[in-house]
N, C-alpha and C positions, 0 to 999 in steps of 0.2 A: 229552778228559780235564779232569779237575779234579785239581789237586794243592793238599794241605792242610798246612801245616806248625805243629805245635803246641810252643810252647817253654814248660816250665816252668821260669822262671830259676831258677837254683841248687838244683834238686832232689836232685843227686847230693850223697853224703856219704861218712863214714867210717864203721866199725863203730862203734857206742855201747855202752857198756858196760852202762849202765841198758835196754838193748833186747836184751839177753842177745848181744852182740856182733854184734848186726844194725844194718842202715842205717834210716833214716826211710823209703827206698821199698822195702825189704822188709818193714816192719811195717804200712804203710799199707794200706788195703783198695783196691786199684786194680784191678779187674775189667776193665776196658777197656782200660787199657794192657798189663795181663795177656793178655787175646784177639789183641791185636795181634802180641806176642811169639810166642804159640803158634800162631799163624795167617799171621804174617809172616814179616819177617826183622829178627833183633837183632842188632844190631853195637854196635861202638863208633867214638868220635871223638877227634881230638884237636884241639879247637877254639882254642888258644893255641900260636901258634909258638914254636920255642925262642927265648929271650931277649927276649920280649914279657911285660909286665905281664898277669897273668889278669883282665883289666878286661871288663866287660860289653860297650864298643864293639868291641875286638878278637873276641870271641868271637862277637858277632851278625853281624859283617862276614863271618868264617869261615862261619858258619851261611848267611847268605844265598848263598854261592857266591863269595864276593871273596877273595881274597889279600892278608891284613892288611899283610905284607910290603911290598906292593907300593902300596897305596891309604891306609892309614892315618896320620893326622897328629895325632891327638888327639881327645878328646871333644867338648870343647867346639863343634867346627865343625858337628860332628852334629847337637847339641841346637841350636845358631842355626838351621838349617836349617828346622826345624819353626815355630821361632818367627818365621819368615820375616825375620830378619836377613841383609840383605848384606852381604857380607865383601868388604873389597879384599884384593890379594894380600899385602898385608905386616900385614894387620892379625891380632890376635892375641887369642882367645875363650877364656875361663877358665870353667870349671864353678866358680858361687858356692853353696856350702851356707850355710844358714840353721842355725846351731850352737847346743847349749848349753854354756857355759862356766863353770867355777866355779874360782876361783883359777888355778893353773895346768894345770888338768885339763881335757880335752876329754871332758864328761859324755855328750854324747848328742848323734852325727852328724846327726840329722833334728831337733832343735829338739821334741821329742815327737810328730813327723809333724803340726806346724803345719799348718792348713787352708792351702789355696790364697788364700782371701780373706784372712786375716790376714798372709799372707806376701807378699802384693801390695802391701800398705799401707806392711810395713816396708821392701821394696826399693825403692819408690818413695821412702820417708822417707830413705833410703840414699844412692841417685842424686842427689836433693836436695841434701844433703850433702857428700857425696863426690866425685858426678859432676863432668864436665867435658866442654869438646870434643872431649877425647881419651880419656876414659875414661868408659863408659856402662854401667849396671846395668839388668838385663831381668827380670822376673817370668817365674817359669815355673809349675811344679805342685809345692805341697806346700812341704818344703823345697830343692827344686832349681830354681835360678837360674843366671843368666849375667852374665859381666861383658866387656865387649868395652874392649880398648885398641889405638886407631887406629895404624897406619902404624908410621912408625918409632919410635915411645914402645914398641911392643912387640918389635921385632924382636930385642932382646937377651933376652926372657924366656921363648922360645918352648924353650929347652932347660934351662929351671929345672927342679930335683928338687922336685916337689909333693906331697906324701902324700895319698891319698884319706881322708877324716876316717873313715871307715867302717873302716879298717883301723887306726887309733889311739884308738879309742873307750877312754876310760880311761887313756890315758896323757897325758904332759906336752905341753903346746901348745909352749912355749917351745922344745921339744928336735926338735919336727916342723914348725918351721916352714919355709917355703919355702928353697931354697938354691942356689947353683950350685957345680956339681963342682970348676968352677978360675975363680978370678976372682969379680967383684961382679955385681951386678944386681938381687938380691932383694929390695932396699929398699923398694922403691915396694909389692909387694906385702904385705910386714910390716907397713908404715905403714898401708896400706888395712885391715886386718885389726884392728891394733891400734885405730885409731881408729873403726872400728865397733863396737867393743864399748864406748866412752865413748858413741858416738850412740845405741845401741840398749838399754843397762841401763835407761834410766828411761822409758823408751818407754810408753805407756799399755797398748798391747796385752801387753808383758811384765808390768807390774804385775798386770793382770789375771789373766794365767796362773800367775804366782805364788802368787796369793792362790785361784785353782783348783787349788793344788798339781799343775799343768803344768810341764813344761821351758820356760824362756824362751827365746826365739831372739834372744840376747844377744851374738850374734859372727857373722861372715859368715867362710866358709874357702873359698880358692881353691886350684884344683885342675884336671888335666886339659885344660889348655891344649892349643890346637893353630892351624892355620892352615887357610886355605879347602883344601877338596879336590874332587876331579872324579873320578868313577865313571862307568864304562859303564853305561845304564840296563838295568834287568832284562828289558824286553822285548827289546833288540836283542841280549841276551847268551843268553837261552834262548827268545826268540819267545813267551813267554807275558804277557797281561795280567794284573794283580793287586792286592790291596791288602793294606794293614798294619791292625793291630788292637793298639793297646797303649794304657796310659797314661802311659806315660815317653816323655819329650821326646826321649829318645837313639834310640830305635827308630823313632819317627814320622819323626824327621829323617832317620835313615837310609834309611828307605823314601820318602821325600820327593826324597832325591838320587839313589836310583836309579829315580824316575819312577813310584812305584808310589802308589795312591790311599792315604789315610791316613781311615779310619773312625771318627768318633769315637761312642763308647758313652758315655751319660750318667752309668750306675753307676760307670765305671771310674776307681778311684781311685789305683792302684800300691800298694795296700796291702793287709790281711786281709781288708778289709770290699768289695774290689773286686766288679763284678756279672761272676760269671765265667758264668753263663749268658746274659747280653746280650753278651757280646762272643763265644759260639759263635754265638748265633740272629744276630748281625750277619754273623760270617763264612758261615754259610749263605746269607745273603739276597745277599752280594755274590757268592758263585759262580754266583748265577741268571746273571752278566752276565760275571764276569771268570774266568779260568783258574785264578788262583793267590791263594792267601791265607794270610796269615802272621800267628798268633794269639799274643802274647806274655804273660805272666801272671807278673807280678812276685813276689808273695805269699809262695812258698817261699825266694826269695833273701831278702826282708825278715826273714823269721824268722830264717835262718841268722846275719845279720848281727846279730840281736838275741839269739843264741845261745839261742831260744825252740823245744826240741824239741816241746814238744805243738803249738804254733802251726804248726811245719812239716810235721808229719805231717797235721795239719789239711788245711792248704794244699795240700797234694798228693792228699789225698783228693777235695778240691773240685775242684781242676783235673782228676781223673781222671773223677769223676762228672758234672761241670756243664759241663766243656768237652770232652775226649775224648768221652766219652759222648754228650753231647747230639748231636756232629757223626757220630760214629760209626752212631749209632741212624738217624739221619736218611740216611743214606747208603749204608746195609749192602744193600739192597735194590737199590741202584745198582751198575752194574760199571763205569761208568768214571771211576774215582777212584783216587786213592793219598793216604793219610796218613802222615806221618813226625811221631813225637813224640820229644823228647828236651830235657835242659836245656841251655843255653848253657854252663855251665861248674858246678863243683861250689862251695857256700858250706857247708861244712861247720861242724857245730853247734861242735864245740871248738875253732875257730880263730876263727870269727864274721868270716871274709872269704873272698875268692873264692880257688880253687888253681889250678892248671894240669893235673889230673888229667883222665885219658881219662874220658869220661863215656859213659853205653850209650844208644844210639837204637834205634826200632822202625819199621818202615816194613810197611804192609797195603795191599793193593788190588790192581789190576790188573796182572798178570803178575810178582806177586809170588808164590814158592812157600814154603808153610809150612816151617818148620823144626823146629817141634813143642818150641819153649823152654817151660821152665815158668812164667817169669813176666818181667815186665819189672823189672831190676834192676842193680845194679852187678855182682855176682857172676854172675849168669846171663849177664851181657853176656861176662864173660872167656872162656866158652866157644865163643863165637862166634868164626870164621875171618875175618869180615867187619870190616876195621879201615881207617879212615881216617888215615893220619898226617897228613896235610895237609888239614885240615879242610873247606877248600873247595871240596874234590872230593868229598862228599857230596852236594850238591846235585846236581852232575851225573848222578850215578848216580842220585839218587831221579827225576829228571825223565824220564832216556832208557835207562836199563838195560831189557833185555828178557830175562827168564829162562825164559818159556815159548814 
């Protein structure tokens, strides 16, 4: 039996006036996801537990079948795992965005989706100027990087309130800097962020970007901190060998922690221009030897953060055609498989950030009885009686349910 999980990050949304009060999922041409809804099971899942932030790390831990309330320690350690950064028990690792700042305004959470090559040079420069034996910066992909604070130096920082930059685009920097609910301890982060601006503003890369009318990467933003975590291996929990395909360090790191193979796809960028079909073909190749594959596509989420309705619809359509369609068409004649398709969370155009809303999922394949739903959408999902309040229970259902 082969199991395929296809995640269109942030696909779910709210009804939009310009779309006649329909969502991007309802408007987008999605014949393959509609086929799954019509001939398989449509349901709903709550991937974000109560009182937890609607973050991608929390949501995807749920989708993989693990309870975030039990295992989650923060975003940073997941991304560190993918970069091969060994953490000691008392280390604290932060996500480090390269952002665009103008005056007191956070203009762009991604510094114009800066290239990984440019970003690596800037992060190395930051590490040379702000790093030490206790503080180190590590380059990642595009605007997504890490900062590690060693041992006791980081102990008081793990409980800081650090806002994700994609939640405060267009807002005041000074009003959204890290803080401690009670007491002190945020000064070290604030100083690093402020000093980074002085260091980066006149860097050659940023001067060129300004000349090209591109957003400069003129400041770091620290958030998503956490300590080392440990989770049961996926093979031990579900008895399946598997792999993960994503451009995002968070997902790849989570896969490594769970003992899954991480497959690199050359054209996977984590943005609108990602190689959708390349991911699908890599998944099919992986299934020749593995039992399970998890394919993650970031593009719909990025469009949601950017408030770009046209790009979100386009990203959903490409996901359906080039990922879901490619895999579904390759496996349709075979009987020994199941496909699960879903967003990890909603990223509505109107709010430009993640929300905790319930999202729809569809399952098609061996042992799954069709219910004849009209299409794959939020509204159609509300008609289903299949609902997982504890999102991590969906994976168990997907793998082990027997309907026939």
